[in-house]
C-alpha positions as CSV (number, residue, x, y, z in Angstrom):
1,X,0.0,0.0,0.0
2,X,1.4,3.4,-1.0
3,X,0.5,6.5,1.1
4,X,0.9,9.9,-0.5
5,X,1.4,13.1,1.4
6,X,-1.6,15.4,1.1
7,X,0.3,18.5,2.3
8,X,-0.7,18.0,6.0
9,X,2.6,16.3,7.2
10,X,5.7,17.9,8.4
11,X,7.7,20.4,6.3
12,X,10.2,17.6,5.5
13,X,7.4,15.4,4.2
14,X,5.8,18.3,2.1
15,X,9.1,19.2,0.5
16,X,10.7,15.8,-0.1
17,X,13.3,16.2,-2.8
18,X,13.8,19.9,-2.1
19,X,17.1,21.3,-0.7
20,X,16.8,22.9,2.7
21,X,19.1,25.6,4.1
22,X,19.5,29.1,5.4
23,X,20.0,32.0,2.9
24,X,23.6,33.1,3.0
25,X,23.2,35.5,0.0
26,X,20.7,36.3,-2.7
27,X,21.1,38.4,-5.8
28,X,19.3,38.8,-9.1
29,X,20.7,35.7,-10.6
30,X,21.6,33.3,-7.7
31,X,20.8,32.2,-4.2
32,X,23.4,30.7,-1.9
33,X,22.3,28.5,1.1
34,X,24.4,27.6,4.1
35,X,23.6,25.1,6.9
36,X,22.1,22.8,4.2
37,X,21.1,19.2,4.8
38,X,24.3,18.3,2.8
39,X,26.4,20.3,5.3
40,X,27.9,22.5,2.6
41,X,27.1,25.9,1.1
42,X,25.1,25.4,-2.1
43,X,24.5,27.8,-4.9
44,X,21.5,27.8,-7.2
45,X,21.0,30.0,-10.3
46,X,17.8,32.0,-10.5
47,X,16.1,32.8,-13.8
48,X,12.7,34.2,-15.0
49,X,11.1,30.8,-14.5
50,X,12.0,30.6,-10.8
51,X,8.9,30.7,-8.7
52,X,8.9,32.2,-5.2
53,X,6.4,31.1,-2.6
54,X,6.2,33.0,0.8
55,X,3.7,32.0,3.5
56,X,1.9,29.7,0.9
57,X,1.4,32.5,-1.6
58,X,3.1,33.5,-4.9
59,X,5.7,36.0,-4.1
60,X,8.9,37.6,-5.5
61,X,12.6,37.4,-4.9
62,X,12.3,40.4,-2.6
63,X,10.4,38.2,0.0
64,X,13.6,36.2,0.6
65,X,16.2,37.7,3.0
66,X,19.6,36.7,4.3
67,X,19.0,34.4,7.3
68,X,15.7,33.0,6.1
69,X,15.1,29.3,6.2
70,X,14.1,28.1,2.7
71,X,13.3,25.0,0.7
72,X,14.6,25.0,-2.9
73,X,13.4,22.7,-5.7
74,X,16.4,22.6,-8.0
75,X,17.2,21.1,-11.4
76,X,20.7,20.1,-12.4
77,X,21.7,21.1,-15.9
78,X,23.6,18.1,-17.1
79,X,25.4,20.1,-19.9
80,X,26.7,22.9,-17.6
81,X,26.6,21.3,-14.2
82,X,24.7,24.3,-12.8
83,X,21.8,23.9,-10.4
84,X,18.8,26.0,-11.3
85,X,16.2,26.9,-8.7
86,X,12.7,26.0,-10.0
87,X,11.0,27.1,-6.8
88,X,12.1,28.8,-3.6
89,X,9.7,28.4,-0.6
90,X,9.9,30.5,2.6
91,X,7.9,31.8,5.5
92,X,5.8,30.5,8.4
93,X,4.0,27.9,6.2
94,X,7.2,25.8,6.4
95,X,6.7,25.0,10.0
């Protein structure tokens, strides 16, 4: 029997497959996380397709500040080796 998360579990359940960390820096074209689950700083490129969600609502890059805890859904570009953020989720809805 397979049980799917319906969005009512813990943040870890709801964001399985996302990268978790604390924002070390953010600019127009990249976000760097520290204190990640991998234990290393991780950099993700941002582009016009990157979606930002804050407190469960569509937002903008301005909603993310240094020190914020975030979840990042990333895609690895196999040609360049760059990690691109598809979605950056922040705010109290994470808890």
